[in-house]
CHARMM-style PDB file with segment names, atoms N, HN, CA, C and O in Angstrom:
ATOM      1  N   MET     1     246.995 -56.144 -42.512  1.00  0.00      PROA
ATOM      2  CA  MET     1     246.303 -55.763 -41.272  1.00  0.00      PROA
ATOM      3  C   MET     1     245.955 -56.977 -40.587  1.00  0.00      PROA
ATOM      4  O   MET     1     245.869 -56.897 -39.361  1.00  0.00      PROA
ATOM      5  N   GLY     2     245.748 -58.029 -41.108  1.00  0.00      PROA
ATOM      6  HN  GLY     2     245.818 -58.093 -42.104  1.00  0.00      PROA
ATOM      7  CA  GLY     2     245.515 -59.225 -40.368  1.00  0.00      PROA
ATOM      8  C   GLY     2     246.548 -59.707 -39.427  1.00  0.00      PROA
ATOM      9  O   GLY     2     246.293 -60.103 -38.289  1.00  0.00      PROA
ATOM     10  N   ILE     3     247.918 -59.644 -40.042  1.00  0.00      PROA
ATOM     11  HN  ILE     3     248.125 -59.322 -40.966  1.00  0.00      PROA
ATOM     12  CA  ILE     3     249.096 -60.143 -39.440  1.00  0.00      PROA
ATOM     13  C   ILE     3     249.365 -59.134 -38.093  1.00  0.00      PROA
ATOM     14  O   ILE     3     249.678 -59.528 -36.970  1.00  0.00      PROA
ATOM     15  N   PHE     4     249.172 -57.829 -38.488  1.00  0.00      PROA
ATOM     16  HN  PHE     4     248.918 -57.510 -39.401  1.00  0.00      PROA
ATOM     17  CA  PHE     4     249.305 -56.868 -37.386  1.00  0.00      PROA
ATOM     18  C   PHE     4     248.520 -56.956 -36.251  1.00  0.00      PROA
ATOM     19  O   PHE     4     248.984 -56.682 -35.144  1.00  0.00      PROA
ATOM     20  N   MET     5     247.127 -57.387 -36.451  1.00  0.00      PROA
ATOM     21  HN  MET     5     246.750 -57.609 -37.350  1.00  0.00      PROA
ATOM     22  CA  MET     5     246.137 -57.610 -35.494  1.00  0.00      PROA
ATOM     23  C   MET     5     246.544 -58.874 -34.797  1.00  0.00      PROA
ATOM     24  O   MET     5     246.486 -58.919 -33.568  1.00  0.00      PROA
ATOM     25  N   PHE     6     246.916 -59.813 -35.435  1.00  0.00      PROA
ATOM     26  HN  PHE     6     246.963 -59.776 -36.433  1.00  0.00      PROA
ATOM     27  CA  PHE     6     247.446 -61.138 -34.785  1.00  0.00      PROA
ATOM     28  C   PHE     6     248.532 -60.794 -33.875  1.00  0.00      PROA
ATOM     29  O   PHE     6     248.337 -61.097 -32.698  1.00  0.00      PROA
ATOM     30  N   LYS     7     249.726 -60.180 -34.193  1.00  0.00      PROA
ATOM     31  HN  LYS     7     249.884 -59.934 -35.150  1.00  0.00      PROA
ATOM     32  CA  LYS     7     250.622 -59.849 -33.407  1.00  0.00      PROA
ATOM     33  C   LYS     7     250.252 -59.109 -32.090  1.00  0.00      PROA
ATOM     34  O   LYS     7     250.641 -59.471 -30.979  1.00  0.00      PROA
ATOM     35  N   ILE     8     249.381 -57.929 -32.360  1.00  0.00      PROA
ATOM     36  HN  ILE     8     249.065 -57.635 -33.262  1.00  0.00      PROA
ATOM     37  CA  ILE     8     248.893 -57.279 -31.179  1.00  0.00      PROA
ATOM     38  C   ILE     8     248.287 -58.076 -30.205  1.00  0.00      PROA
ATOM     39  O   ILE     8     248.624 -58.009 -29.024  1.00  0.00      PROA
ATOM     40  N   SER     9     247.195 -59.018 -30.720  1.00  0.00      PROA
ATOM     41  HN  SER     9     246.921 -59.073 -31.681  1.00  0.00      PROA
ATOM     42  CA  SER     9     246.438 -59.693 -29.753  1.00  0.00      PROA
ATOM     43  C   SER     9     247.422 -60.866 -29.068  1.00  0.00      PROA
ATOM     44  O   SER     9     247.067 -61.372 -28.003  1.00  0.00      PROA
ATOM     45  N   HSD    10     248.562 -61.245 -29.657  1.00  0.00      PROA
ATOM     46  HN  HSD    10     248.851 -60.834 -30.521  1.00  0.00      PROA
ATOM     47  CA  HSD    10     249.309 -62.244 -28.987  1.00  0.00      PROA
ATOM     48  C   HSD    10     250.627 -61.466 -28.356  1.00  0.00      PROA
ATOM     49  O   HSD    10     251.588 -62.140 -27.986  1.00  0.00      PROA
ATOM     50  N   GLU    11     250.638 -60.053 -28.248  1.00  0.00      PROA
ATOM     51  HN  GLU    11     249.858 -59.505 -28.548  1.00  0.00      PROA
ATOM     52  CA  GLU    11     251.498 -59.378 -27.649  1.00  0.00      PROA
ATOM     53  C   GLU    11     252.980 -59.617 -28.334  1.00  0.00      PROA
ATOM     54  O   GLU    11     254.003 -59.687 -27.653  1.00  0.00      PROA
ATOM     55  N   LEU    12     252.962 -59.714 -29.534  1.00  0.00      PROA
ATOM     56  HN  LEU    12     252.131 -59.657 -30.087  1.00  0.00      PROA
ATOM     57  CA  LEU    12     254.280 -59.955 -30.239  1.00  0.00      PROA
ATOM     58  C   LEU    12     254.830 -58.636 -30.715  1.00  0.00      PROA
ATOM     59  O   LEU    12     255.845 -58.712 -31.407  1.00  0.00      PROA
ATOM     60  N   LEU    13     254.355 -57.472 -30.474  1.00  0.00      PROA
ATOM     61  HN  LEU    13     253.530 -57.410 -29.912  1.00  0.00      PROA
ATOM     62  CA  LEU    13     254.864 -56.209 -30.967  1.00  0.00      PROA
ATOM     63  C   LEU    13     255.275 -55.442 -29.780  1.00  0.00      PROA
ATOM     64  O   LEU    13     254.784 -55.643 -28.670  1.00  0.00      PROA
ATOM     65  N   PRO    14     256.208 -54.534 -30.029  1.00  0.00      PROA
ATOM     66  CA  PRO    14     256.575 -53.657 -28.949  1.00  0.00      PROA
ATOM     67  C   PRO    14     255.513 -53.059 -28.027  1.00  0.00      PROA
ATOM     68  O   PRO    14     254.417 -52.917 -28.568  1.00  0.00      PROA
ATOM     69  N   PRO    15     255.597 -52.705 -26.837  1.00  0.00      PROA
ATOM     70  CA  PRO    15     254.501 -52.082 -25.926  1.00  0.00      PROA
ATOM     71  C   PRO    15     254.079 -50.870 -26.702  1.00  0.00      PROA
ATOM     72  O   PRO    15     252.880 -50.656 -26.527  1.00  0.00      PROA
ATOM     73  N   MET    16     254.575 -50.124 -27.388  1.00  0.00      PROA
ATOM     74  HN  MET    16     255.550 -50.298 -27.530  1.00  0.00      PROA
ATOM     75  CA  MET    16     253.984 -48.693 -27.909  1.00  0.00      PROA
ATOM     76  C   MET    16     252.833 -49.132 -28.736  1.00  0.00      PROA
ATOM     77  O   MET    16     251.922 -48.305 -28.776  1.00  0.00      PROA
ATOM     78  N   PHE    17     252.645 -50.227 -29.408  1.00  0.00      PROA
ATOM     79  HN  PHE    17     253.385 -50.899 -29.376  1.00  0.00      PROA
ATOM     80  CA  PHE    17     251.517 -50.700 -30.088  1.00  0.00      PROA
ATOM     81  C   PHE    17     250.221 -51.232 -29.369  1.00  0.00      PROA
ATOM     82  O   PHE    17     249.106 -51.264 -29.889  1.00  0.00      PROA
ATOM     83  N   GLN    18     250.530 -51.636 -28.120  1.00  0.00      PROA
ATOM     84  HN  GLN    18     251.436 -51.610 -27.698  1.00  0.00      PROA
ATOM     85  CA  GLN    18     249.643 -52.488 -27.215  1.00  0.00      PROA
ATOM     86  C   GLN    18     248.323 -51.405 -26.837  1.00  0.00      PROA
ATOM     87  O   GLN    18     247.230 -51.865 -26.507  1.00  0.00      PROA
ATOM     88  N   ASN    19     248.551 -50.065 -26.920  1.00  0.00      PROA
ATOM     89  HN  ASN    19     249.439 -49.691 -27.188  1.00  0.00      PROA
ATOM     90  CA  ASN    19     247.389 -49.304 -26.530  1.00  0.00      PROA
ATOM     91  C   ASN    19     246.675 -48.655 -27.678  1.00  0.00      PROA
ATOM     92  O   ASN    19     245.894 -47.721 -27.492  1.00  0.00      PROA
ATOM     93  N   ILE    20     246.961 -49.186 -28.962  1.00  0.00      PROA
ATOM     94  HN  ILE    20     247.595 -49.944 -29.113  1.00  0.00      PROA
ATOM     95  CA  ILE    20     246.190 -48.716 -30.087  1.00  0.00      PROA
ATOM     96  C   ILE    20     244.727 -49.078 -30.038  1.00  0.00      PROA
ATOM     97  O   ILE    20     243.838 -48.228 -30.081  1.00  0.00      PROA
ATOM     98  N   PHE    21     244.519 -50.356 -29.947  1.00  0.00      PROA
ATOM     99  HN  PHE    21     245.242 -51.046 -29.911  1.00  0.00      PROA
ATOM    100  CA  PHE    21     243.359 -50.940 -30.081  1.00  0.00      PROA
ATOM    101  C   PHE    21     242.793 -51.440 -28.623  1.00  0.00      PROA
ATOM    102  O   PHE    21     243.582 -51.807 -27.752  1.00  0.00      PROA
ATOM    103  N   HSD    22     241.512 -51.431 -28.436  1.00  0.00      PROA
ATOM    104  HN  HSD    22     240.871 -51.133 -29.143  1.00  0.00      PROA
ATOM    105  CA  HSD    22     240.909 -51.727 -27.118  1.00  0.00      PROA
ATOM    106  C   HSD    22     239.879 -52.788 -27.346  1.00  0.00      PROA
ATOM    107  O   HSD    22     239.257 -52.884 -28.403  1.00  0.00      PROA
ATOM    108  N   LEU    23     239.708 -53.648 -26.235  1.00  0.00      PROA
ATOM    109  HN  LEU    23     240.214 -53.571 -25.376  1.00  0.00      PROA
ATOM    110  CA  LEU    23     238.633 -54.748 -26.522  1.00  0.00      PROA
ATOM    111  C   LEU    23     237.325 -54.079 -25.930  1.00  0.00      PROA
ATOM    112  O   LEU    23     237.361 -53.226 -25.043  1.00  0.00      PROA
ATOM    113  N   ASN    24     236.294 -54.506 -26.451  1.00  0.00      PROA
ATOM    114  HN  ASN    24     236.265 -55.199 -27.172  1.00  0.00      PROA
ATOM    115  CA  ASN    24     234.941 -54.117 -26.100  1.00  0.00      PROA
ATOM    116  C   ASN    24     234.871 -54.093 -24.485  1.00  0.00      PROA
ATOM    117  O   ASN    24     234.325 -53.152 -23.908  1.00  0.00      PROA
ATOM    118  N   ASN    25     235.384 -55.052 -23.863  1.00  0.00      PROA
ATOM    119  HN  ASN    25     235.827 -55.816 -24.332  1.00  0.00      PROA
ATOM    120  CA  ASN    25     235.014 -55.284 -22.314  1.00  0.00      PROA
ATOM    121  C   ASN    25     235.851 -54.268 -21.588  1.00  0.00      PROA
ATOM    122  O   ASN    25     235.632 -54.133 -20.385  1.00  0.00      PROA
ATOM    123  N   THR    26     236.896 -53.443 -22.229  1.00  0.00      PROA
ATOM    124  HN  THR    26     237.074 -53.553 -23.207  1.00  0.00      PROA
ATOM    125  CA  THR    26     237.483 -52.315 -21.691  1.00  0.00      PROA
ATOM    126  C   THR    26     236.626 -51.138 -21.810  1.00  0.00      PROA
ATOM    127  O   THR    26     236.756 -50.212 -21.009  1.00  0.00      PROA
ATOM    128  N   VAL    27     235.782 -51.102 -22.724  1.00  0.00      PROA
ATOM    129  HN  VAL    27     235.677 -51.854 -23.375  1.00  0.00      PROA
ATOM    130  CA  VAL    27     235.004 -49.724 -23.025  1.00  0.00      PROA
ATOM    131  C   VAL    27     233.761 -49.599 -22.280  1.00  0.00      PROA
ATOM    132  O   VAL    27     233.369 -48.492 -21.911  1.00  0.00      PROA
ATOM    133  N   HSD    28     233.029 -50.819 -22.003  1.00  0.00      PROA
ATOM    134  HN  HSD    28     233.347 -51.719 -22.303  1.00  0.00      PROA
ATOM    135  CA  HSD    28     231.927 -50.896 -21.102  1.00  0.00      PROA
ATOM    136  C   HSD    28     232.016 -52.090 -20.272  1.00  0.00      PROA
ATOM    137  O   HSD    28     232.752 -53.048 -20.505  1.00  0.00      PROA
ATOM    138  N   ASN    29     231.177 -51.965 -19.239  1.00  0.00      PROA
ATOM    139  HN  ASN    29     230.579 -51.186 -19.050  1.00  0.00      PROA
ATOM    140  CA  ASN    29     231.225 -52.759 -18.019  1.00  0.00      PROA
ATOM    141  C   ASN    29     230.236 -54.038 -18.044  1.00  0.00      PROA
ATOM    142  O   ASN    29     230.228 -54.836 -17.107  1.00  0.00      PROA
ATOM    143  N   TYR    30     229.431 -54.179 -19.140  1.00  0.00      PROA
ATOM    144  HN  TYR    30     229.438 -53.531 -19.901  1.00  0.00      PROA
ATOM    145  CA  TYR    30     228.481 -55.207 -19.149  1.00  0.00      PROA
ATOM    146  C   TYR    30     228.859 -56.310 -20.097  1.00  0.00      PROA
ATOM    147  O   TYR    30     229.577 -56.093 -21.073  1.00  0.00      PROA
ATOM    148  N   CYS    31     228.420 -57.376 -19.835  1.00  0.00      PROA
ATOM    149  HN  CYS    31     227.836 -57.552 -19.043  1.00  0.00      PROA
ATOM    150  CA  CYS    31     228.766 -58.475 -20.779  1.00  0.00      PROA
ATOM    151  C   CYS    31     227.895 -58.651 -22.008  1.00  0.00      PROA
ATOM    152  O   CYS    31     226.665 -58.676 -21.970  1.00  0.00      PROA
ATOM    153  N   THR    32     228.682 -58.780 -23.168  1.00  0.00      PROA
ATOM    154  HN  THR    32     229.681 -58.760 -23.199  1.00  0.00      PROA
ATOM    155  CA  THR    32     227.768 -59.110 -24.399  1.00  0.00      PROA
ATOM    156  C   THR    32     228.688 -60.150 -25.048  1.00  0.00      PROA
ATOM    157  O   THR    32     229.815 -60.417 -24.633  1.00  0.00      PROA
ATOM    158  N   ARG    33     228.010 -60.783 -26.253  1.00  0.00      PROA
ATOM    159  HN  ARG    33     227.094 -60.565 -26.591  1.00  0.00      PROA
ATOM    160  CA  ARG    33     228.757 -61.791 -26.924  1.00  0.00      PROA
ATOM    161  C   ARG    33     229.873 -61.277 -27.838  1.00  0.00      PROA
ATOM    162  O   ARG    33     230.530 -62.032 -28.556  1.00  0.00      PROA
ATOM    163  N   HSD    34     230.064 -59.876 -27.771  1.00  0.00      PROA
ATOM    164  HN  HSD    34     229.531 -59.263 -27.189  1.00  0.00      PROA
ATOM    165  CA  HSD    34     231.092 -59.408 -28.570  1.00  0.00      PROA
ATOM    166  C   HSD    34     232.188 -58.650 -27.609  1.00  0.00      PROA
ATOM    167  O   HSD    34     232.990 -57.826 -28.047  1.00  0.00      PROA
ATOM    168  N   SER    35     232.112 -59.009 -26.384  1.00  0.00      PROA
ATOM    169  HN  SER    35     231.460 -59.679 -26.029  1.00  0.00      PROA
ATOM    170  CA  SER    35     232.947 -58.274 -25.528  1.00  0.00      PROA
ATOM    171  C   SER    35     234.670 -58.635 -25.619  1.00  0.00      PROA
ATOM    172  O   SER    35     235.543 -57.899 -25.159  1.00  0.00      PROA
ATOM    173  N   GLU    36     234.882 -59.801 -26.248  1.00  0.00      PROA
ATOM    174  HN  GLU    36     234.173 -60.398 -26.622  1.00  0.00      PROA
ATOM    175  CA  GLU    36     236.268 -59.923 -26.441  1.00  0.00      PROA
ATOM    176  C   GLU    36     236.591 -59.470 -27.888  1.00  0.00      PROA
ATOM    177  O   GLU    36     237.740 -59.690 -28.272  1.00  0.00      PROA
ATOM    178  N   ASN    37     235.814 -58.924 -28.659  1.00  0.00      PROA
ATOM    179  HN  ASN    37     234.881 -58.744 -28.347  1.00  0.00      PROA
ATOM    180  CA  ASN    37     236.129 -58.418 -29.813  1.00  0.00      PROA
ATOM    181  C   ASN    37     236.783 -57.049 -29.740  1.00  0.00      PROA
ATOM    182  O   ASN    37     236.627 -56.389 -28.712  1.00  0.00      PROA
ATOM    183  N   TYR    38     237.544 -56.541 -30.803  1.00  0.00      PROA
ATOM    184  HN  TYR    38     237.671 -57.077 -31.638  1.00  0.00      PROA
ATOM    185  CA  TYR    38     238.096 -55.268 -30.633  1.00  0.00      PROA
ATOM    186  C   TYR    38     237.111 -54.216 -30.780  1.00  0.00      PROA
ATOM    187  O   TYR    38     236.234 -54.400 -31.624  1.00  0.00      PROA
ATOM    188  N   HSD    39     237.104 -53.167 -30.116  1.00  0.00      PROA
ATOM    189  HN  HSD    39     237.816 -53.018 -29.430  1.00  0.00      PROA
ATOM    190  CA  HSD    39     236.038 -52.094 -30.187  1.00  0.00      PROA
ATOM    191  C   HSD    39     236.328 -51.203 -31.488  1.00  0.00      PROA
ATOM    192  O   HSD    39     237.482 -50.884 -31.775  1.00  0.00      PROA
ATOM    193  N   LEU    40     235.259 -50.831 -32.236  1.00  0.00      PROA
ATOM    194  HN  LEU    40     234.322 -51.090 -32.003  1.00  0.00      PROA
ATOM    195  CA  LEU    40     235.314 -50.159 -33.332  1.00  0.00      PROA
ATOM    196  C   LEU    40     234.795 -48.776 -33.085  1.00  0.00      PROA
ATOM    197  O   LEU    40     233.605 -48.639 -32.803  1.00  0.00      PROA
ATOM    198  N   TYR    41     235.621 -47.701 -33.170  1.00  0.00      PROA
ATOM    199  HN  TYR    41     236.588 -47.812 -33.398  1.00  0.00      PROA
ATOM    200  CA  TYR    41     235.111 -46.418 -32.810  1.00  0.00      PROA
ATOM    201  C   TYR    41     234.418 -45.744 -34.078  1.00  0.00      PROA
ATOM    202  O   TYR    41     234.922 -45.872 -35.194  1.00  0.00      PROA
ATOM    203  N   ARG    42     233.503 -45.181 -33.913  1.00  0.00      PROA
ATOM    204  HN  ARG    42     233.094 -45.077 -33.006  1.00  0.00      PROA
ATOM    205  CA  ARG    42     232.792 -44.347 -34.949  1.00  0.00      PROA
ATOM    206  C   ARG    42     233.574 -43.014 -35.273  1.00  0.00      PROA
ATOM    207  O   ARG    42     234.092 -42.330 -34.390  1.00  0.00      PROA
ATOM    208  N   VAL    43     233.611 -42.726 -36.532  1.00  0.00      PROA
ATOM    209  HN  VAL    43     233.190 -43.282 -37.249  1.00  0.00      PROA
ATOM    210  CA  VAL    43     234.314 -41.506 -36.764  1.00  0.00      PROA
ATOM    211  C   VAL    43     233.328 -40.623 -37.553  1.00  0.00      PROA
ATOM    212  O   VAL    43     232.608 -41.146 -38.404  1.00  0.00      PROA
ATOM    213  N   ASN    44     233.273 -39.338 -37.308  1.00  0.00      PROA
ATOM    214  HN  ASN    44     233.859 -38.913 -36.617  1.00  0.00      PROA
ATOM    215  CA  ASN    44     232.351 -38.282 -37.916  1.00  0.00      PROA
ATOM    216  C   ASN    44     233.054 -37.960 -39.220  1.00  0.00      PROA
ATOM    217  O   ASN    44     234.079 -37.281 -39.284  1.00  0.00      PROA
ATOM    218  N   THR    45     232.513 -38.423 -40.110  1.00  0.00      PROA
ATOM    219  HN  THR    45     231.680 -38.974 -40.058  1.00  0.00      PROA
ATOM    220  CA  THR    45     232.949 -38.069 -41.482  1.00  0.00      PROA
ATOM    221  C   THR    45     232.444 -36.835 -42.202  1.00  0.00      PROA
ATOM    222  O   THR    45     232.796 -36.563 -43.349  1.00  0.00      PROA
ATOM    223  N   ASP    46     231.611 -36.102 -41.492  1.00  0.00      PROA
ATOM    224  HN  ASP    46     231.325 -36.323 -40.560  1.00  0.00      PROA
ATOM    225  CA  ASP    46     230.969 -35.095 -42.130  1.00  0.00      PROA
ATOM    226  C   ASP    46     232.039 -33.796 -42.329  1.00  0.00      PROA
ATOM    227  O   ASP    46     232.008 -33.028 -43.291  1.00  0.00      PROA
ATOM    228  N   VAL    47     232.943 -33.732 -41.257  1.00  0.00      PROA
ATOM    229  HN  VAL    47     232.968 -34.356 -40.476  1.00  0.00      PROA
ATOM    230  CA  VAL    47     233.967 -32.718 -41.439  1.00  0.00      PROA
ATOM    231  C   VAL    47     234.757 -32.915 -42.561  1.00  0.00      PROA
ATOM    232  O   VAL    47     234.952 -32.036 -43.400  1.00  0.00      PROA
ATOM    233  N   SER    48     235.266 -34.148 -42.615  1.00  0.00      PROA
ATOM    234  HN  SER    48     235.107 -34.862 -41.933  1.00  0.00      PROA
ATOM    235  CA  SER    48     236.133 -34.621 -43.765  1.00  0.00      PROA
ATOM    236  C   SER    48     235.524 -34.194 -45.039  1.00  0.00      PROA
ATOM    237  O   SER    48     236.212 -33.573 -45.848  1.00  0.00      PROA
ATOM    238  N   ASN    49     234.097 -34.519 -45.322  1.00  0.00      PROA
ATOM    239  HN  ASN    49     233.538 -35.024 -44.664  1.00  0.00      PROA
ATOM    240  CA  ASN    49     233.530 -34.366 -46.453  1.00  0.00      PROA
ATOM    241  C   ASN    49     233.372 -32.817 -46.820  1.00  0.00      PROA
ATOM    242  O   ASN    49     233.452 -32.345 -47.954  1.00  0.00      PROA
ATOM    243  N   GLN    50     233.143 -32.157 -45.692  1.00  0.00      PROA
ATOM    244  HN  GLN    50     233.078 -32.541 -44.771  1.00  0.00      PROA
ATOM    245  CA  GLN    50     233.006 -30.640 -46.011  1.00  0.00      PROA
ATOM    246  C   GLN    50     234.431 -30.179 -46.379  1.00  0.00      PROA
ATOM    247  O   GLN    50     234.574 -29.399 -47.320  1.00  0.00      PROA
ATOM    248  N   LYS    51     235.384 -30.582 -45.746  1.00  0.00      PROA
ATOM    249  HN  LYS    51     235.268 -31.216 -44.981  1.00  0.00      PROA
ATOM    250  CA  LYS    51     236.800 -29.996 -46.160  1.00  0.00      PROA
ATOM    251  C   LYS    51     237.100 -30.348 -47.726  1.00  0.00      PROA
ATOM    252  O   LYS    51     237.664 -29.509 -48.429  1.00  0.00      PROA
ATOM    253  N   ALA    52     236.714 -31.588 -48.236  1.00  0.00      PROA
ATOM    254  HN  ALA    52     236.256 -32.269 -47.665  1.00  0.00      PROA
ATOM    255  CA  ALA    52     237.020 -32.077 -49.476  1.00  0.00      PROA
ATOM    256  C   ALA    52     236.086 -31.239 -50.509  1.00  0.00      PROA
ATOM    257  O   ALA    52     236.471 -30.941 -51.640  1.00  0.00      PROA
ATOM    258  N   LYS    53     234.912 -30.923 -50.026  1.00  0.00      PROA
ATOM    259  HN  LYS    53     234.599 -31.165 -49.107  1.00  0.00      PROA
ATOM    260  CA  LYS    53     233.951 -30.204 -51.030  1.00  0.00      PROA
ATOM    261  C   LYS    53     234.624 -28.682 -51.246  1.00  0.00      PROA
ATOM    262  O   LYS    53     234.790 -28.134 -52.336  1.00  0.00      PROA
ATOM    263  N   ARG    54     234.969 -28.142 -49.929  1.00  0.00      PROA
ATOM    264  HN  ARG    54     234.834 -28.587 -49.044  1.00  0.00      PROA
ATOM    265  CA  ARG    54     235.585 -26.838 -50.174  1.00  0.00      PROA
ATOM    266  C   ARG    54     236.820 -26.936 -51.005  1.00  0.00      PROA
ATOM    267  O   ARG    54     237.026 -26.030 -51.813  1.00  0.00      PROA
ATOM    268  N   LEU    55     237.657 -27.910 -50.911  1.00  0.00      PROA
ATOM    269  HN  LEU    55     237.490 -28.647 -50.255  1.00  0.00      PROA
ATOM    270  CA  LEU    55     238.827 -27.956 -51.455  1.00  0.00      PROA
ATOM    271  C   LEU    55     238.512 -28.148 -53.189  1.00  0.00      PROA
ATOM    272  O   LEU    55     239.143 -27.503 -54.027  1.00  0.00      PROA
ATOM    273  N   SER    56     237.481 -29.101 -53.528  1.00  0.00      PROA
ATOM    274  HN  SER    56     236.970 -29.625 -52.848  1.00  0.00      PROA
ATOM    275  CA  SER    56     237.231 -29.005 -54.881  1.00  0.00      PROA
ATOM    276  C   SER    56     236.465 -28.048 -55.427  1.00  0.00      PROA
ATOM    277  O   SER    56     236.365 -27.963 -56.650  1.00  0.00      PROA
ATOM    278  N   ASP    57     235.806 -27.177 -54.559  1.00  0.00      PROA
ATOM    279  HN  ASP    57     235.888 -27.246 -53.564  1.00  0.00      PROA
ATOM    280  CA  ASP    57     235.131 -25.998 -55.110  1.00  0.00      PROA
ATOM    281  C   ASP    57     236.107 -24.959 -55.229  1.00  0.00      PROA
ATOM    282  O   ASP    57     235.735 -23.976 -55.870  1.00  0.00      PROA
ATOM    283  N   SER    58     237.455 -24.940 -54.686  1.00  0.00      PROA
ATOM    284  HN  SER    58     237.757 -25.738 -54.165  1.00  0.00      PROA
ATOM    285  CA  SER    58     238.376 -23.934 -54.782  1.00  0.00      PROA
ATOM    286  C   SER    58     239.374 -24.303 -56.101  1.00  0.00      PROA
ATOM    287  O   SER    58     240.154 -23.468 -56.558  1.00  0.00      PROA
ATOM    288  N   LEU    59     239.260 -25.460 -56.563  1.00  0.00      PROA
ATOM    289  HN  LEU    59     238.627 -26.139 -56.192  1.00  0.00      PROA
ATOM    290  CA  LEU    59     240.112 -25.827 -57.760  1.00  0.00      PROA
ATOM    291  C   LEU    59     239.571 -25.156 -58.872  1.00  0.00      PROA
ATOM    292  O   LEU    59     238.375 -24.864 -58.912  1.00  0.00      PROA
ATOM    293  N   PRO    60     240.465 -24.855 -59.898  1.00  0.00      PROA
ATOM    294  CA  PRO    60     240.227 -24.156 -61.092  1.00  0.00      PROA
ATOM    295  C   PRO    60     239.436 -25.372 -62.034  1.00  0.00      PROA
ATOM    296  O   PRO    60     239.696 -26.574 -61.977  1.00  0.00      PROA
ATOM    297  N   TYR    61     238.532 -24.806 -62.801  1.00  0.00      PROA
ATOM    298  HN  TYR    61     238.321 -23.830 -62.847  1.00  0.00      PROA
ATOM    299  CA  TYR    61     237.668 -25.714 -63.525  1.00  0.00      PROA
ATOM    300  C   TYR    61     238.575 -26.526 -64.570  1.00  0.00      PROA
ATOM    301  O   TYR    61     238.216 -27.672 -64.841  1.00  0.00      PROA
ATOM    302  N   ASN    62     239.539 -26.090 -65.073  1.00  0.00      PROA
ATOM    303  HN  ASN    62     239.831 -25.159 -64.853  1.00  0.00      PROA
ATOM    304  CA  ASN    62     240.435 -27.030 -65.993  1.00  0.00      PROA
ATOM    305  C   ASN    62     241.010 -28.162 -65.181  1.00  0.00      PROA
ATOM    306  O   ASN    62     241.063 -29.280 -65.694  1.00  0.00      PROA
ATOM    307  N   ILE    63     241.391 -27.987 -64.104  1.00  0.00      PROA
ATOM    308  HN  ILE    63     241.348 -27.079 -63.687  1.00  0.00      PROA
ATOM    309  CA  ILE    63     241.986 -29.177 -63.294  1.00  0.00      PROA
ATOM    310  C   ILE    63     240.831 -30.168 -62.839  1.00  0.00      PROA
ATOM    311  O   ILE    63     241.031 -31.383 -62.828  1.00  0.00      PROA
ATOM    312  N   LEU    64     239.571 -29.590 -62.450  1.00  0.00      PROA
ATOM    313  HN  LEU    64     239.409 -28.604 -62.459  1.00  0.00      PROA
ATOM    314  CA  LEU    64     238.523 -30.526 -62.224  1.00  0.00      PROA
ATOM    315  C   LEU    64     238.059 -31.237 -63.436  1.00  0.00      PROA
ATOM    316  O   LEU    64     237.375 -32.241 -63.239  1.00  0.00      PROA
ATOM    317  N   LEU    65     238.326 -30.873 -64.717  1.00  0.00      PROA
ATOM    318  HN  LEU    65     238.882 -30.057 -64.877  1.00  0.00      PROA
ATOM    319  CA  LEU    65     237.884 -31.646 -65.812  1.00  0.00      PROA
ATOM    320  C   LEU    65     238.928 -32.759 -66.015  1.00  0.00      PROA
ATOM    321  O   LEU    65     238.575 -33.802 -66.567  1.00  0.00      PROA
ATOM    322  N   GLN    66     240.232 -32.588 -65.588  1.00  0.00      PROA
ATOM    323  HN  GLN    66     240.519 -31.741 -65.140  1.00  0.00      PROA
ATOM    324  CA  GLN    66     241.221 -33.689 -65.719  1.00  0.00      PROA
ATOM    325  C   GLN    66     241.067 -34.866 -64.783  1.00  0.00      PROA
ATOM    326  O   GLN    66     241.709 -35.892 -65.007  1.00  0.00      PROA
ATOM    327  N   THR    67     240.252 -34.777 -63.750  1.00  0.00      PROA
ATOM    328  HN  THR    67     239.730 -33.943 -63.568  1.00  0.00      PROA
ATOM    329  CA  THR    67     240.047 -36.066 -62.896  1.00  0.00      PROA
ATOM    330  C   THR    67     238.965 -36.789 -63.368  1.00  0.00      PROA
ATOM    331  OT1 THR    67     238.642 -37.844 -62.823  1.00  0.00      PROA
TER     332      THR     67
END
């Protein structure tokens, strides 16, 4: 992942990869000490956890014992 991020920050990858990551200074308009860092988007994992719980609840008991 480090090599990939290096290549993105130095524009060594094809243009299709350039819009995947955004710098903090493109997300908001005020100066911070982290404005030149890549922006980390928060992901709501509650939906994923609910889907995983429903999946595990629907599995037969003998399969659950094998994991």
